[in-house]
C-alpha positions in Angstrom: -0.2 0.3 -0.3 2.2 2.3 0.9 5.1 1.6 -2.8 1.2 2.4 -4.2 0.8 5.6 -2.9 4.3 6.5 -3.6 4.3 5.5 -6.6 0.3 7.4 -7.3 2.4 10.4 -5.6 5.2 10.5 -7.8 3.2 10.7 -11.1 0.6 13.5 -10.0 4.2 15.2 -9.1 5.3 14.6 -12.7 1.6 15.7 -14.7 1.2 19.2 -16.2 -1.0 20.6 -13.5 -3.5 21.5 -16.3 -4.2 17.8 -15.9 -4.9 18.1 -12.2 -8.7 19.9 -12.4 -9.9 17.2 -11.0 -7.5 17.0 -7.2 -9.9 20.5 -6.8 -13.3 18.2 -6.9 -11.8 15.9 -4.4 -10.2 18.7 -2.2 -13.6 20.4 -1.7 -15.7 17.9 0.4 -12.8 17.1 2.7 -12.2 20.6 2.9 -15.7 21.3 4.6 -15.2 18.5 6.6 -11.9 19.0 8.4 -12.6 22.9 8.7 -15.3 23.1 11.2 -12.6 20.6 13.6 -9.3 22.7 13.1 -10.2 25.5 14.9 -11.3 23.7 18.5 -8.0 21.7 17.8 -5.8 24.5 17.6 -7.2 26.1 20.5 -6.6 23.5 22.8 -3.2 22.3 21.3 -2.1 26.3 21.7 -3.4 25.6 25.8 -1.6 22.8 26.3 1.5 24.2 24.5 1.8 27.7 24.3 4.4 29.0 21.6 7.7 30.0 22.9 7.0 33.6 24.0 3.6 34.1 24.4 2.6 36.8 27.0 -0.6 36.7 29.5 -2.6 40.2 29.1 -1.2 43.4 29.0 -3.0 44.2 32.2 -0.9 41.4 33.7 1.6 42.2 32.3 1.8 45.9 33.6 0.5 44.6 37.1 3.9 42.6 37.2 6.1 44.8 35.9 4.9 47.7 38.7 5.3 44.6 41.4 8.6 44.0 40.2 9.9 47.6 40.6 8.3 48.0 44.0 10.1 45.1 45.1 13.3 46.4 43.0 12.3 49.9 45.4 12.4 48.1 48.8 15.4 46.2 48.2 17.5 49.0 47.3 16.0 51.1 50.2 16.9 48.7 52.0 20.4 48.5 50.8 21.0 51.9 50.8 20.0 52.1 55.2 22.3 49.3 55.8 25.2 51.0 54.2 24.1 54.5 55.6 24.2 52.9 59.3 27.4 50.6 58.9 28.8 54.0 57.3 27.7 55.7 60.7 29.5 53.0 63.1 32.6 54.0 60.9 32.3 57.6 61.6 31.4 57.2 65.3 34.4 54.9 65.6 36.5 57.8 63.9 35.9 60.3 66.8 36.0 58.1 69.1 39.6 57.6 68.2 40.8 61.3 68.3 40.6 61.6 71.7 40.1 57.7 72.9 40.6 58.8 76.8 37.3 61.2 77.2 34.6 58.8 78.2 32.2 60.8 75.2 28.9 59.7 74.6 27.4 60.5 71.1 24.7 59.5 69.0 23.5 60.5 65.3 20.8 63.8 65.2 18.9 64.1 62.2 18.6 68.0 61.2 14.9 69.1 61.4 15.3 72.5 60.2 17.6 75.7 59.1 17.5 79.1 60.2 15.1 81.9 57.8 17.2 83.9 57.7 19.0 84.3 55.0 22.4 85.4 56.5 22.4 82.8 58.9 23.3 78.9 58.9 22.0 77.6 62.4 20.5 74.3 61.8 17.5 72.8 64.0 18.5 69.2 65.7 16.2 66.8 66.7 18.3 66.3 70.4 17.9 68.1 73.0 18.5 67.9 77.0 16.5 64.8 77.7 19.9 63.3 75.6 22.2 65.3 78.5 22.7 67.8 74.7 23.4 71.5 76.5 24.7 74.5 74.9 28.6 73.9 73.7 28.0 70.5 72.8 29.8 69.2 69.9 28.8 68.8 66.6 30.6 66.9 64.1 29.5 65.6 60.5 31.1 62.3 58.4 33.4 61.1 60.7 35.7 63.8 62.0 34.7 67.0 60.4 33.9 69.2 62.6 30.2 71.3 62.3 29.8 73.8 65.2 28.7 73.6 68.7 25.2 74.2 70.5 24.5 77.6 71.0 20.7 77.0 72.7 19.0 73.6 73.9 15.2 72.7 74.2 14.1 69.3 75.5 13.6 67.9 72.3 15.7 69.7 70.2 18.8 72.0 70.0 20.4 74.9 67.7 24.2 74.3 66.2 25.9 76.9 64.5 28.5 76.1 62.2 32.0 76.7 62.4 31.9 78.9 58.9 29.0 81.1 59.8 29.9 84.8 60.0 28.3 84.4 63.7 30.4 82.1 64.7 33.9 83.9 65.0 37.3 82.7 65.1 38.4 79.5 65.6 42.3 78.3 66.5 43.7 75.5 64.3 46.8 73.6 63.1 48.2 73.0 59.7 48.5 69.0 59.6 52.1 69.2 57.6 52.0 65.2 57.5 49.3 62.9 58.4 49.9 62.3 61.9 51.4 66.0 62.8 49.8 67.8 66.3 52.5 70.5 65.9 51.7 72.2 62.8 51.6 75.5 62.7 49.2 77.4 64.4 46.6 79.7 62.9 43.3 81.8 63.5 40.2 81.4 61.3 37.6 83.7 60.5 34.7 82.5 59.0 34.6 84.6 55.4 31.4 85.2 53.3 31.4 82.3 50.7 31.4 79.3 53.7 35.4 79.2 54.0 37.5 80.2 56.7 40.8 82.4 56.5 43.0 83.1 58.5 47.5 84.3 59.4 49.6 81.4 59.3 52.0 81.3 62.6 55.8 82.3 60.9 58.3 79.5 62.5 61.7 79.5 61.4 64.8 77.2 62.4 67.4 78.3 63.8 69.4 79.7 60.5 65.9 81.8 59.6 64.6 80.1 57.0 60.3 78.9 57.1 60.6 75.4 59.6 57.0 75.0 57.4 55.8 74.7 53.8 52.3 75.4 53.7 50.4 73.6 50.4 47.0 73.1 49.5 45.1 70.1 50.3 46.7 69.9 54.0 44.4 69.0 56.7 43.1 71.9 59.6 42.2 70.4 63.0 40.7 72.4 65.8 43.4 73.0 68.2 41.9 76.2 70.5 41.4 74.6 74.2 40.7 78.1 75.7 37.1 78.7 73.8 36.4 74.7 73.0 35.5 71.5 75.1 38.9 68.7 74.9 36.6 66.4 73.5 36.8 68.5 70.3 40.1 69.0 69.7 42.0 67.8 67.1 38.9 67.4 64.8 38.7 68.5 61.2 38.0 72.2 60.4 38.7 71.4 56.8 41.7 71.5 53.7 44.0 74.4 52.5 42.4 75.4 49.5 44.4 78.5 48.4 48.1 79.8 50.0 48.3 83.9 49.8 50.7 86.2 50.9 49.3 88.6 53.8 49.1 91.6 52.2 50.5 93.3 55.0 53.8 91.2 55.3 55.3 89.2 52.6 57.3 87.2 55.2 53.7 86.3 56.6 51.2 83.5 54.3 47.5 83.4 54.8 45.9 80.4 54.2 42.2 79.7 52.9 40.2 76.7 54.5 37.2 75.1 53.2 35.4 72.5 55.3 35.3 68.7 53.9 31.7 68.9 53.2 29.0 71.7 52.9 28.3 72.5 56.4 24.8 74.0 55.0 23.2 71.1 53.5 24.1 68.6 56.0 21.2 65.8 56.8 22.5 64.7 60.3 25.0 65.1 62.8 26.9 63.5 65.7 26.2 64.9 68.9 29.2 64.3 71.4 28.1 64.7 75.1 30.7 64.4 77.9 30.8 65.8 81.9 33.2 68.8 80.2 30.9 70.2 77.8 30.2 73.0 80.1 33.8 74.0 80.7 34.8 75.7 77.5 33.5 79.6 77.1 31.8 81.1 74.3 32.9 82.3 71.0 35.5 85.2 70.7 
């Protein structure tokens, strides 16, 4: 039978098309029988084995995409919070390392308000007397950058005046001529309108009369002002040297322009450092 079918198909394939009109006559009744059955069969096959790449309705796809986006946002938020807390721990440890001999209690507090006066950069911080905050409590940011100190405190909040605010007055610093220097040249810095600190540099000379120190941009300037700042604030960073200029009234004396390592007017969180010695320091100059 198979051989007969094969021979028949071969003969049909070799016969000219004009002699095959009778095939159409046979096709019509077969098509009338098979066509009504093909649609349900194809639907069933598509349901059992959908073609590769087939997708659900547009509403279902949109819902899945939205859910995926929300899960991704939640994951990234948790990851960011985890990194923030880890960085906060590192910053607290760096602050303690500067004055390890002092019993310091410190905690992170968010900035909840800023002065409405355009000429003032006073910050309102969530942390007050109930947590031991008093006037002269030291505030730092970014681990070791000195922000300022508390001016007034209520039970739940306090006001911090940044060191580069014009109302903060002068502040004594030490230029670290190397990373571990604690005896660099002194400088008395005054806040300027552009957020930097400016001051003369101590002119130290060797026995031969030559300058003892070479001040360069990028050097770190640290707090060294025992008479006006608490002990737990000493050696915290005031900023880095941005420029070195010659004093207008003396060609032998240098002037430094110091910029804090972060923009103190835009911080969103500070670390308040509390010790029993906070009240020992006097007010600003």
